[in-house]
LODOFI-414383 format. One record per atom (N, C-alpha, C): residue in one letter; x, y, z. Coordinates in steps of 0.2 Angstrom, whole numbers, plus 5000, padded with zeros to 4 digits. Layout:
<pts>
aXYZ...
</pts>
This chain:
<pts>
m497743424902m497543464894m496943424893n496943344893n496443314890n495843324895a495943314902a495443334906a495043404906g495543454904g495143514901g494743524895w494943484891w494543484884w493943434886r493943384891r493343334890r492743394895w493043444900w492643484903w492343534897a492743554894a492543604889a492043584884a492143514882a491643484877a490943474882a491043444887a490443434891a489943504891g490443554892g490043624894g489743644887g490143644882g489843654876g489243604875v489143544876v488743504873v487943524879l488143544885l487543574889l487343644888g487743684885g487643754882g487243744876t487443694872t487043694866t486343654867a486243614872a485643584873a485143634877a485443674881a485043724884a484843784880a485243804874a485043844869a484443814865l484543754864l484043714859l483343724863v483443704870v482643704874v482543784874a482843834875a482743904876a482443934870f482643904864f482543934858f482243894853a482043844855a481643784851a481043824847p481043814842p480643854837p479843824837a479443874836a478743864837a478643814832a478843794827a478643754822a478743674827w479243664831w479143604835w478543594838l478243644842l477543644845l476943634840a477043664834a476543654829a476543584827s477143544826s477243474824s476843434828a477043454835a476743414841a476043414841v475743464840v474943474840v474643434834a474943444828a474743414823a474643334824s475243304827s475343234827s474743204834a474643254839a474243234844a473543224842t473343274837t472643274835t472443244828g472943204825g472843174819g472643224814q473143274814q473043344810q472443374809q471943354814q471343394814q471543464817v471843484821v472143554822v472743554820l472843624816l473543624814l473643704816l474343714818l474643784819l475043794814a474643834809a475043864803a475343914803d475943924799d476243984799d476544004807a476743954809a477043974817a477644014817r477644054821r478344104822r478444104829g479044124830g479344134837g479644074840t479544044846t479843984849t479243954853v479343894855v479043844858v478643884865w479143934868w478943954873w478544024873n478644064866n478244124866n478244124858g477644114855g477544114848g476844134847s476744124840s475944124837s475944094831a475344074829a475144044824a474444044822v474244034816v473544034813v473243964814v472743964818v472343894820v471943874814v472043814811v471643784806v471343714808l470643714808l470243664810l470043614805g470043554805g469743504801g470243484795s470843474797s471443464791s471543394790g471343354795g471343284795g471243244788p471743194787p471643154780p470943144779a470543124784a469943094782a469443144780l469543214782l469143274781l469243314775r468643334773r468643364766r468643444766t468543474772t468443544773t468943554778s469243624779s469643654784s469343724785t469443744791t469343814793t469843854796a470143904794a470743944797a470343994802l470444004808l470144034813l470544114811p470044174812p470344234811p470744254816g471244294814g471744314819g472344264820r472744284824r473244234826r473244224834l473444154834l473444134840l474144154844s474144184849s474844194852s474844154859w475444134862w475544094867w476144114871r476144094878r476744104882r476744034886l477344004886l477343944891l477843964896g477643964903g478043974908g478143914913l478743914918l478743864923l478443884929h478143854933h477743864940h478043804944g478543804947g478843744951g478943684946r478443634947r478543574943r478043574938e477643624936e477143644932e477343684926v477043674921v477243714914v476443754914e476343824913e475843854912e475743874905l475343874902l475143894895l474643944896q474844014893q474444074893q474244084885a473644084883a473544094876a472944134875r472944164868r472544214868r472344224860l471644214858l471544224851l470844264851a470944324848a470344374848a469644354848c469544294843c468944264842c468744224846c469244184849c468944134854c469244114861l469744144863l470044124869l470044204873n469844194880n469944254884n470644264884d470744334886d471444354887d471844324892q471444304897q471644274904q471744194904f471644154897f471544094896f472144054899r472144014903r472743974907r472643904908l473143864906l473043794907l473843774910r473743744916r474343714918r474543644918v475043614915v475343544915v475743524919e475543474923e476043454928e476343374926p476843364922p477043294922p477343274927g477343204927g477743164932g477843094929l478143044934l478342994932l477642944932g477442924926g476842874925g476242924926r476242994926r475643034928r475743094923l475143124922l475043194919l474443224922k474443284924k473843324925k473843384921l473143394919l473043454916l472543494920s472643554920s472243604925s472043664921l471243674920l471143734917l470843784922l471243834922l471143884929l470643924928p470243954932p469644004932p469844064929v469444104925v469644164924v468944214925q469044264923q468344324924q468044314916g467444284916g467044284910g467144214908a467044194902a467144124899a467744114897q468144054897q468644044894q468744054887g468244034883g468244044876g467444044873q467544064867q466844064864q466944064855w466544034852w466744024846w466044014842p465944014835p465344004831p465243934831a464743904832a464543834831a464643804824l464643864820l464843834812l465543804812w466043824815w466543794814w466643724816l466243694820l466143614822l466043584815s465843614810s465843574803s466443554800s466943594801s467643574800s467943504804l467543484808l467843434812l467543364810g467043354804g466943304801g466143284804s466043224803s465243194805s465243194812p464643204815p463943224811p463943294811w464443344812w464443414812w464343444806n464743414801n464543444793n464043434791t463643374794t462943364791t462443414794l462443424801l462143464804l462243544803r462843564801r462943634800r462643684804l462843684810l462443724815l462743794815g462243844816g462343904819g462343924825g462543984827g462343994834g463144004837m463144014844m463844024847m463943964853v464543954854v464743904859v465143934864r464943934870r465443964876r465643914881l466243924883l466543874889l466643914895n466343894900n466443934907n466643874912s467143904916s467343844921s467743884927p467443864933p467743884939p468343854941g468543804937g469143764937g469043694936l469443654932l469343584930l470143554929s470243494933s470843464932s470643384931i471043364926i471043304923i471843264925e471743214928e472443184930e472443114928s473043084924s473143024923s473642994927v473642934931v474142914935v474142834933q474642824930q474842754927q474142724924g473942764919g473442744914g472642744918r472642764924r471942784927r471842854928w471242884927w471042954925w470742974932a470843034934a470443064939a470243134938f469643154940f469343214939f469143254943s469143324943s468943354948s468843434946g468243464948g468043524947g467443524941q467243574938q466643584934q466843624928a466343614924a466443654918a465743664913e465543714910e464943714907e465043734900l464743694896l464743714889l464043744886h464043804884h463343844883h463343844875l462843824873l462743824865l461943864865d462243944862d461643984862d461443994855d460844004855d460444014849d460643974842v460543904845v460743854839v460343854833s460443854827s460043834822s460443784817s460143754813s460443704809s460143704801a460643674796a460343694789a459843624789m459743574793m459343524792m458743544795a458543594798a457843614800a457643684797s456943684796s456643744793s456643814797l456643794804l456443834809l457243884810p457143954810p457743994811p458243984818k457843954822k458143934828k457943874832l458443824835l458143774837l458143784845g458543814848g458543834855g459243854858s459243864865s459943864867s459943804873y460643774874y460743714878y461243724882r461343674887r461943694891r462243614893v462843604892v463143524893v463643544900s463343514906s463743524912s464243454913v464943484915v465443424916v465443444924d465343384927d465543384934d466043334938g466643344939g467143294941g467043274948q466543304952q466443284959q465843264960a465343234955a464843204956a464643134957q465243104955q465243024956q465943004957a466142944954a466742914957a467342974953a467842964957a468343014957a468742994949d468642934946d468942914940d468542934933s467942964935s467442994929s467143054931a466943084926a466543144926a465843144924a465443164927a464643164924a464643214920l464143194915l463943244910l463243254910t462943314909t462243334908t462043374904l461643354898l461443394894l460643424895s460543484895s459943514897s459743564892t459143584891t458843634886t458743694890v458943754888v458843814892v458143834888e457943834882e457443864879e457443844872g456843834868g456843824861g456343764860p456143764853p455743704851p456043634851l456643624850l456943554850l457243554857r456843504860r457043484867r457543424868l458143444871l458643394872l458743384879a458943314881a459043304888a459443244888g459843234893g460243174894g460743174899t461043114900t461643114905t462143064903g462643064905g463243024902g463843034908q464342984905q464942994910q465642994905w466043024907w466743034904w467343014907g467542954904g468142924909g467842844911g468042834916g467842764918g468342724922r468142654925r468642634928r469142584922s469042584917s469342554912s470142594911g470042654913g470742694913g470842734906s470242734903s470142774896s469742834897t469842874893t469342924893t468742924888r468542864888r467842844884r467242894886l466942914881l466342944882l465742914882r465342904887r464642864887r464042924888f463642924883f463042964885f462342924881r461842944886r461142924883r460642984885g460343004879g459843054880g459243044875q459043104874q458343104869q458243184867a457943174861a457743244858a457043234856s456743284856s455943284854s455743354853a455143364849a454943434846a454443454851d454343514852d453843554855d453243554851p452643544854p452043544850p452043604845g451843584839g451743634834g452443634829s452943604832s453543604829s453843544826e453343494826e453543424824e453743414817a453343444813a453443434806a454043464804a454243544806a454943574805a455443534806l455443484812l455943464815l456143384814d455543364810d455543284809d456143264805s456443304799s457143284797s457643274802l457743324805l458143344810l458343274816l457643264817l457643214823l457843134820n457643124814n457843064810n458543064810i458943114810i459743114809i460143114814i459843144820i460343144825i460243094831g459743044829g459742984834g459242924831r459042874835r458642824832r457942844835r457442844830r456842854831r456442804835q455942834840q455442794843q454942834844g454442834839g453942874839g454042954838a453742994842a453943054842a454643074845v454943024848v455743044851v456243014847s456743044847s457343024845s457843004850i458142944851i458642914855i459342924854l459642974858l460342994858l460842944861l461342904857l461742864861l462442874858i462942874863i463642884862i463942834866g464442784864g464842744868g464442694871
</pts>
């Protein structure tokens, strides 16, 4: 009888644990996201479960930030298992492609994140929403649209060291700023290439597609230190005839050297 009760108790514990995993409330995921982002990204009014739920995305709610922006509509997500990987499928009408998928492969001392390719852009959003993330975006108050395109990008951490593979491009279209009198500054492209150099870092390239504000630069994301530190060096300048209209902006975004503004990160 005692053995029977022990087996029954063990079965009850396992059943309860399985139920907790299967029906874990979406609020648990919201709490994890808030903690991981320092409360700069919140999943408000979370409904459903960790595995299949929805929430309102709020940007810029960190303790050091004064403004926040709730994205229109509700983010819906579904988590599923693919062998050892967990696949996240997410949709947000304003910002994420219906086919947006991110795979997470955890392991002993390692973690791999893979952004899967989709038809079209993985996501797009108004550049103005960057203002909710604090300085320098809240000063620049950018207009225009941001688009993310990728044929596939993987980031893997193995015992504190990072590995990159694949590519991605961030397109900034028809950018404007409250710090410039011109109605449009231009359009730009940021390329991320995990195969351009050492496997433990990704190369970054900033280029101008068109517009009176010329931006160019190169950098590196990651490095042999095992951190995901961003290092970037570039410059900004104005097309002839646009110098006066862009002078204040050039003073803000970098260190002036004559007509050029030097951009440094890291």
